[in-house]
Each structure stands twice: as C-alpha cells, then as structure tokens.
C-alpha positions as CSV (number, residue, x, y, z in Angstrom):
1,X,17.6,-103.6,55.3
2,X,16.9,-99.9,56.4
3,X,20.1,-97.3,55.3
4,X,21.1,-95.0,57.6
5,X,20.8,-91.4,56.2
6,X,22.3,-88.7,58.1
7,X,20.7,-85.4,57.7
8,X,21.1,-82.5,59.4
9,X,17.5,-80.7,59.7
10,X,19.5,-77.0,60.0
11,X,21.0,-77.2,56.0
12,X,19.1,-77.4,53.3
13,X,19.9,-80.0,50.4
14,X,22.3,-78.8,47.7
15,X,20.2,-79.2,44.7
16,X,17.9,-77.1,46.9
17,X,20.3,-74.4,47.5
18,X,21.7,-74.2,43.3
19,X,17.2,-73.3,42.9
20,X,16.5,-71.1,45.1
21,X,20.1,-69.0,43.8
22,X,19.2,-69.4,39.9
23,X,15.7,-67.8,41.1
24,X,17.0,-65.1,42.9
25,X,19.6,-64.6,40.1
26,X,16.5,-64.7,37.7
27,X,14.8,-62.3,40.0
28,X,18.1,-59.8,40.6
29,X,17.6,-59.9,36.4
30,X,14.3,-59.5,36.1
31,X,14.4,-56.7,38.3
32,X,17.5,-54.7,36.7
33,X,16.0,-55.5,33.2
34,X,12.6,-53.8,34.8
35,X,14.6,-50.6,36.0
36,X,16.2,-50.5,33.1
37,X,13.4,-50.3,31.0
38,X,11.7,-48.4,33.2
39,X,14.4,-45.4,32.7
40,X,14.4,-46.0,29.1
41,X,10.5,-45.3,28.9
42,X,10.8,-42.6,31.6
43,X,13.2,-41.0,29.1
44,X,11.5,-41.6,26.4
45,X,8.5,-40.0,27.8
46,X,10.2,-37.1,28.3
47,X,11.7,-37.0,25.1
48,X,8.1,-37.1,23.8
49,X,6.8,-34.6,26.2
50,X,9.2,-32.1,25.0
51,X,8.7,-33.1,21.1
52,X,5.2,-32.7,21.5
53,X,5.5,-28.9,23.4
54,X,8.1,-28.1,20.9
55,X,5.7,-28.6,17.9
56,X,4.2,-25.5,19.1
57,X,6.8,-23.4,17.4
58,X,5.9,-21.9,14.5
59,X,6.7,-19.0,11.5
60,X,4.7,-17.7,9.0
61,X,5.1,-17.7,5.5
62,X,5.7,-15.2,2.9
63,X,2.4,-14.0,1.7
64,X,0.5,-15.7,4.3
65,X,-0.8,-14.7,7.8
66,X,-2.2,-16.7,10.9
67,X,-5.1,-16.3,13.2
68,X,-4.7,-18.3,16.2
69,X,-7.6,-19.9,18.2
70,X,-8.1,-21.1,21.7
71,X,-10.8,-23.7,22.3
72,X,-12.9,-22.6,19.2
73,X,-12.4,-19.1,19.9
74,X,-10.1,-16.4,18.1
75,X,-7.1,-14.9,19.8
76,X,-7.6,-11.1,20.6
77,X,-5.2,-8.0,21.2
78,X,-6.4,-4.7,22.2
79,X,-10.1,-5.9,20.6
80,X,-8.8,-7.2,17.4
81,X,-8.6,-10.3,16.3
82,X,-4.4,-11.2,16.4
83,X,-2.8,-11.6,13.2
84,X,0.9,-13.8,13.2
85,X,2.6,-12.4,9.9
86,X,5.7,-13.2,8.6
87,X,9.3,-12.0,10.0
88,X,8.5,-13.7,14.2
89,X,8.2,-16.9,16.0
90,X,5.6,-17.8,17.3
91,X,3.8,-20.6,19.6
92,X,0.2,-22.1,19.8
93,X,0.4,-24.8,22.7
94,X,-1.0,-28.2,21.4
95,X,-4.1,-29.2,21.1
96,X,-5.0,-26.1,23.2
97,X,-4.9,-23.8,20.2
98,X,-5.2,-24.6,16.6
99,X,-3.7,-22.3,14.1
100,X,-5.5,-21.1,10.2
101,X,-3.3,-19.9,7.7
102,X,-5.2,-17.5,5.6
103,X,-3.1,-17.1,1.7
104,X,-2.9,-13.0,1.0
105,X,-1.7,-13.4,-2.6
106,X,-4.0,-12.3,-5.3
107,X,-6.1,-15.0,-6.9
108,X,-7.8,-15.7,-10.5
109,X,-11.3,-16.5,-11.5
110,X,-12.7,-16.9,-15.3
111,X,-15.8,-16.2,-16.1
112,X,-15.6,-18.2,-19.4
113,X,-19.2,-19.2,-20.0
114,X,-21.2,-17.1,-18.1
115,X,-21.7,-14.2,-21.0
116,X,-21.0,-16.1,-24.5
117,X,-21.6,-19.3,-25.8
118,X,-20.0,-22.8,-25.8
119,X,-16.9,-23.3,-28.7
120,X,-19.0,-26.5,-30.2
121,X,-21.8,-24.3,-30.6
122,X,-19.8,-22.1,-32.8
123,X,-18.7,-24.9,-34.0
124,X,-22.1,-27.0,-34.8
125,X,-24.2,-23.4,-35.8
126,X,-21.5,-20.9,-38.1
127,X,-24.3,-18.9,-39.8
128,X,-27.0,-18.5,-36.9
129,X,-29.7,-16.2,-36.3
130,X,-29.9,-14.3,-32.7
131,X,-33.4,-16.7,-32.2
132,X,-30.7,-19.9,-31.9
133,X,-29.9,-18.5,-29.3
134,X,-30.3,-21.3,-26.3
135,X,-31.5,-19.2,-23.0
136,X,-29.8,-21.1,-19.7
137,X,-27.0,-22.5,-21.7
138,X,-25.8,-19.6,-24.5
139,X,-24.4,-16.6,-22.3
140,X,-25.2,-13.2,-23.4
141,X,-25.8,-10.0,-22.6
142,X,-28.2,-7.1,-24.0
143,X,-26.6,-3.7,-24.1
144,X,-28.4,-0.2,-23.6
145,X,-28.9,0.0,-27.6
146,X,-30.9,-3.6,-27.1
147,X,-27.8,-5.5,-29.2
148,X,-26.5,-8.4,-27.6
149,X,-22.9,-8.7,-26.6
150,X,-20.6,-12.2,-25.9
151,X,-17.9,-11.3,-23.1
152,X,-15.1,-13.7,-21.6
153,X,-13.8,-12.1,-18.2
154,X,-11.1,-12.9,-16.0
155,X,-11.2,-11.8,-12.3
156,X,-8.1,-11.6,-9.7
157,X,-9.4,-10.4,-6.3
158,X,-7.4,-10.7,-3.0
159,X,-7.2,-11.0,1.1
160,X,-7.7,-7.7,2.6
161,X,-9.2,-8.6,6.1
162,X,-8.1,-12.6,7.3
163,X,-10.4,-12.8,10.0
164,X,-13.6,-11.5,8.3
165,X,-12.8,-13.8,5.0
166,X,-12.0,-16.5,7.8
167,X,-15.5,-16.3,9.1
168,X,-17.2,-15.2,6.3
169,X,-16.3,-18.3,4.3
170,X,-16.3,-21.1,6.5
171,X,-17.5,-24.5,5.0
172,X,-21.1,-24.2,6.5
173,X,-24.4,-25.1,4.9
174,X,-26.3,-22.1,4.1
175,X,-29.8,-22.9,4.9
176,X,-30.8,-23.0,0.8
177,X,-31.3,-26.4,-0.9
178,X,-30.5,-27.2,-4.4
179,X,-33.7,-26.8,-6.4
180,X,-32.6,-30.1,-8.3
181,X,-31.3,-32.5,-6.3
182,X,-32.9,-31.1,-2.8
183,X,-29.0,-30.9,-1.0
184,X,-28.4,-28.2,1.1
185,X,-25.9,-25.5,-0.4
186,X,-22.7,-25.1,1.3
187,X,-20.6,-22.3,0.8
188,X,-17.0,-23.1,0.7
189,X,-15.0,-19.8,-0.7
190,X,-15.6,-17.0,-1.4
191,X,-15.5,-17.9,-5.5
192,X,-19.5,-18.4,-5.8
193,X,-20.3,-14.6,-4.3
194,X,-17.6,-13.2,-6.5
195,X,-19.5,-14.7,-9.3
196,X,-23.1,-13.5,-8.5
197,X,-22.0,-10.1,-7.4
198,X,-19.7,-10.0,-10.6
199,X,-22.5,-10.9,-13.0
200,X,-24.8,-8.7,-11.6
201,X,-22.5,-6.1,-12.6
202,X,-22.1,-6.9,-15.9
203,X,-25.9,-7.1,-16.5
204,X,-25.9,-3.8,-15.0
205,X,-23.9,-1.6,-16.3
206,X,-24.1,-3.1,-19.8
207,X,-27.7,-2.5,-20.1
208,X,-26.9,1.0,-20.0
209,X,-24.0,1.0,-22.1
210,X,-24.3,1.1,-26.1
211,X,-22.6,-1.7,-27.8
212,X,-19.8,0.4,-29.8
213,X,-18.5,1.9,-26.4
214,X,-18.4,-1.7,-24.7
215,X,-16.7,-2.9,-27.5
216,X,-13.6,0.2,-27.6
217,X,-13.3,-0.5,-23.7
218,X,-14.7,3.1,-23.2
219,X,-15.0,2.5,-19.0
220,X,-16.9,-0.7,-19.2
221,X,-14.4,-2.8,-16.8
222,X,-13.7,0.3,-14.9
223,X,-17.5,0.6,-14.3
224,X,-18.1,-3.2,-13.8
225,X,-14.8,-3.1,-11.3
226,X,-16.5,-0.1,-9.5
227,X,-19.9,-1.5,-9.3
228,X,-19.0,-5.2,-8.3
229,X,-16.2,-3.6,-5.2
230,X,-19.2,-1.9,-4.0
231,X,-21.7,-5.2,-4.0
232,X,-18.6,-7.0,-1.9
233,X,-18.6,-3.9,0.5
234,X,-22.0,-4.6,1.1
235,X,-21.3,-8.0,2.5
236,X,-18.3,-6.9,4.7
237,X,-16.3,-10.6,3.6
238,X,-13.0,-9.9,3.7
239,X,-12.0,-9.6,0.3
240,X,-11.6,-7.2,-2.5
241,X,-11.7,-6.9,-6.1
242,X,-8.1,-6.0,-8.0
243,X,-8.3,-6.2,-11.4
244,X,-11.1,-6.8,-13.9
245,X,-10.3,-8.0,-17.4
246,X,-12.0,-8.0,-21.0
247,X,-10.3,-10.7,-22.8
248,X,-12.5,-11.4,-25.2
249,X,-16.0,-8.6,-26.3
250,X,-17.8,-9.4,-29.3
251,X,-21.2,-9.1,-31.1
252,X,-23.0,-12.4,-32.0
253,X,-21.3,-14.3,-35.0
254,X,-23.7,-13.2,-38.3
255,X,-23.5,-9.2,-36.9
256,X,-19.7,-9.4,-36.3
257,X,-18.6,-8.8,-39.7
258,X,-20.8,-5.4,-39.6
259,X,-19.9,-4.5,-36.4
260,X,-15.5,-5.0,-37.8
261,X,-16.5,-2.6,-40.3
262,X,-18.0,-0.1,-38.6
263,X,-14.7,-0.5,-35.6
264,X,-12.5,-0.4,-38.8
265,X,-14.5,2.9,-40.6
266,X,-13.6,4.5,-37.1
267,X,-10.0,3.6,-36.6
268,X,-10.0,5.0,-40.0
269,X,-11.6,8.2,-39.1
270,X,-9.4,8.8,-36.0
271,X,-6.2,7.7,-37.9
272,X,-7.2,10.8,-40.0
273,X,-7.8,13.1,-37.2
274,X,-4.9,12.3,-35.8
275,X,-3.0,13.1,-39.1
276,X,-4.9,16.4,-39.4
277,X,-4.6,17.4,-35.9
278,X,-0.8,16.6,-35.9
279,X,0.1,18.4,-39.3
280,X,-1.9,22.0,-38.1
281,X,0.1,21.3,-34.9
282,X,3.2,21.2,-37.4
283,X,1.9,24.3,-39.5
284,X,0.8,26.3,-36.3
285,X,4.5,26.0,-34.8
286,X,6.3,26.7,-38.0
287,X,3.5,29.8,-37.6
288,X,4.7,30.3,-34.5
289,X,8.4,30.3,-34.7
290,X,8.1,32.8,-38.0
291,X,5.9,35.2,-36.0
292,X,8.6,34.9,-33.0
293,X,11.2,35.9,-35.9
294,X,9.5,39.2,-37.4
295,X,9.2,39.8,-33.2
296,X,12.4,39.2,-32.7
297,X,13.1,41.3,-35.8
298,X,11.4,44.2,-35.0
299,X,12.2,44.3,-31.5
300,X,16.1,44.3,-33.3
301,X,15.4,47.3,-34.6
302,X,13.4,49.1,-32.3
303,X,16.3,49.0,-30.2
304,X,18.7,49.9,-32.9
305,X,16.2,53.1,-33.9
306,X,15.8,53.7,-29.9
307,X,19.5,53.6,-29.3
308,X,20.5,55.7,-32.5
309,X,18.1,58.0,-31.5
310,X,19.1,58.5,-27.5
311,X,23.1,58.7,-29.4
312,X,22.1,61.1,-31.8
313,X,20.5,63.0,-28.8
314,X,23.7,62.7,-26.5
315,X,25.3,64.3,-29.6
316,X,23.5,67.9,-29.6
317,X,23.0,67.7,-25.8
318,X,26.9,67.5,-25.7
319,X,26.9,70.3,-28.8
320,X,24.5,72.6,-26.5
321,X,26.4,71.9,-22.9
322,X,29.7,73.0,-25.4
323,X,27.8,76.1,-27.0
324,X,25.3,77.6,-24.7
325,X,24.7,80.7,-25.6
326,X,27.2,80.4,-28.5
327,X,25.3,80.0,-31.8
328,X,27.5,81.2,-34.2
329,X,30.7,79.2,-32.5
330,X,28.3,76.2,-32.8
331,X,27.3,76.9,-36.4
332,X,30.6,77.1,-36.8
333,X,31.9,73.7,-35.4
334,X,29.1,72.4,-37.6
335,X,30.4,73.7,-40.9
336,X,33.6,71.9,-39.7
337,X,32.7,68.6,-38.6
338,X,30.4,68.3,-41.7
339,X,33.9,69.4,-43.6
340,X,35.3,66.8,-42.1
341,X,33.2,64.1,-42.6
342,X,32.8,64.7,-46.8
343,X,36.6,64.8,-46.6
344,X,36.7,61.4,-45.5
345,X,34.5,60.8,-48.3
346,X,36.2,62.2,-51.1
347,X,39.0,60.3,-50.0
348,X,37.1,56.5,-50.4
349,X,35.8,58.3,-54.0
350,X,36.5,59.7,-56.9
351,X,34.5,63.0,-56.3
352,X,35.7,66.0,-58.4
353,X,34.3,69.6,-56.9
354,X,33.3,72.6,-59.5
355,X,32.9,76.5,-58.8
356,X,32.0,77.9,-61.7
357,X,30.8,80.6,-59.8
358,X,29.7,81.4,-56.2
359,X,28.3,77.9,-55.5
360,X,30.1,74.7,-55.4
361,X,28.7,71.9,-57.2
362,X,30.2,67.9,-56.8
363,X,29.7,65.2,-59.8
364,X,31.3,61.6,-59.5
365,X,29.1,59.5,-57.4
366,X,25.2,59.5,-56.8
367,X,24.5,61.1,-54.1
368,X,22.8,57.5,-52.5
369,X,26.7,56.5,-53.0
370,X,27.6,59.5,-50.8
371,X,25.2,58.6,-47.7
372,X,26.2,55.2,-48.0
373,X,29.3,56.2,-47.2
374,X,28.5,59.0,-45.0
375,X,26.5,56.3,-42.8
376,X,29.8,53.9,-42.5
377,X,31.9,56.5,-41.3
378,X,29.7,57.0,-38.5
C-alpha cells in the first residue's frame, strides 16, 4: 500500500523556508553588528590618532629649558640649537621628535671627605701625631708654609649653556677603566668633573698661601672659586660655579689649641687697634671742631675790625667832603662833637669837673669806665 503525496516542486517545504529566513536574519544581524563595530573602530582610531598627535603639545616648566631632537639631531635655528623656554606652547611630532629637559636651577655639591679626616678617626684618635694620618683615607691639604689644613667645602653651580651641558654630560663610555674592577668608566653628570676641577684648585691655591690666611679666609675662597671656574671654561661644558663656601677650616687636632690661641690674640689685637683708631678719630674730630670754632671767631673778629675801620674811614671821608678846605671849621666841628659825647657820658655817670686854673680837670670814675661808656654811645 502506497501513500500519494501532493508535492509542488516549484515551492520549497515550509521548514526550509523558515530556516532560510532565520539564516538571513542572522546574517543581517551579523552584518549590522560588524558595521557598527567597524564604525566604532573607525571613530576609536580617529580619536586615538587625534590623541596621539595632541600629545605632541608641551609647555616648559619654570627654571628649565627644553632642547628638541628630530631623528637624533638637535633642531637648530639661525645656526644655533633652538632653546624652548618658559612662556609658550610648543609642539613636538610624536615618535619623530624628542624633548630633553635641562634644569637651570642652582645645585650644590658637598665635599666632606676630600680634605678632612673621618669622624670616627677623630673619635678613635683624640690625640694623634701627624704620622697617624693615613694617605688615601684621611683628607688634608698642605699650605705654603708647610702646615696641614683640614677643610669642608660646599659648591653651588648652575647650567649656563644647555646644549654644551647636554653634549658634555651624556651618559657614555669615557674609554677609561676602573683600576680595581676593570669596568669601563661612564660619565653621567657634572659632579665628577666639578670635584676634580675643585680639588685641583684647592691644592694649588693652598700651596701658595699661609695657613693663617687660609684660616682667616683672606681671599682664600675667592681665589679657589676663580681658579675652578677657569678650569671649567677650558672644558667648555656649559656650567659655571656660582659660589664656594668653606664650612670648616682648621689645623690638625694636636695643634688646634695653639692656632686658636694665636687667632684669639690676633682678634684681641685687632679689637684694641680698632678701639685706638676710634679714640684717635674722636680726638681728631674734637680738635677739628675746636679749630673750626677758633677760625670762626677769628673770622668774626676780623670782619668786625674791618667793618669798624670802614665805618671810621667813611666818617672821616664824609668830614673831609663836608669841610674840604676849612681846617678851622673842621676843628670846631670835632670839638663840638667831642663835647656832645662827653655830655652824654657825664649824664650817665657822676663826674665832677674842676677848673682851678686855665686847665680843666675831671674827677669821678676811672678813665677806663668812661672809655667803655663812650664805646657804648656809638
């Protein structure tokens, strides 16, 4: 027994149509998801590229300067390496250009071991002889008068030429070898050069100066500073020494008390000398003041005498003008003038006039008082 199925070959079965529809929907969903993913990826790539190029913008911090290299070569402007300083917004192409930041602020280096003995050595040998110094371990320098001097120094330096500094102190093999380890010696900063140049200056300056001048710092620091800077200029390394500070300068411990006594005696001498100079200046100022007062009094007296003489001369001149050719009239005028003055004087004092004969006599106050009264009436 056979079953007859009515089948239209032009139409697919129902199950097959549903499967195709689901497959098409899945393909469409996948296509939409891929399109969305690619869109997000494109946007992300654009943002990454934008962010990548925006990273090239930079500003320079205060107290620094930036040098920029392109493929390892420094960027130049008008034949000089271009320096990017504070106060602007700059750009460096990522991966192609690199920035090198140079600090321009002052830095300090302390030399606490080169020219002095370790603290533990002073503790263990409180009373040691000069022969107890250990060369290579105990630091010291010898002055021009063959004395031993211990010092502790502090150096302050700064960068003046960023390009020369960067070229001079890049970390590189110097070609030298450590004598103990055999390893190559690398130079990575100015500290080693500064120490060597300064040690050379200290030894040379100390050898030409007496220990008393070194202890009292008579041009000691300034001469070392000048010589160290001269050594640095020879290297053309872009740094300069700003200041040298001698934190401690003293002779060996066994002779320290003697040197302190000498220093104290010199201090007392300078104090007494200063006091004496002060007293001398005070006495001199007083003498000058007294001399000026005497000169002023003399000038005043001179002026008074001159004016009085001029006044008398003027009176005589006026009388001669008044009686040019009449001497008898002049004598009569003068007698009358004297009588008026005498009358004025007699009114102010008790005077008796006696004429026992042809001559007049006056009795009363002494002639000196009458002279004073006459001066007062002028």
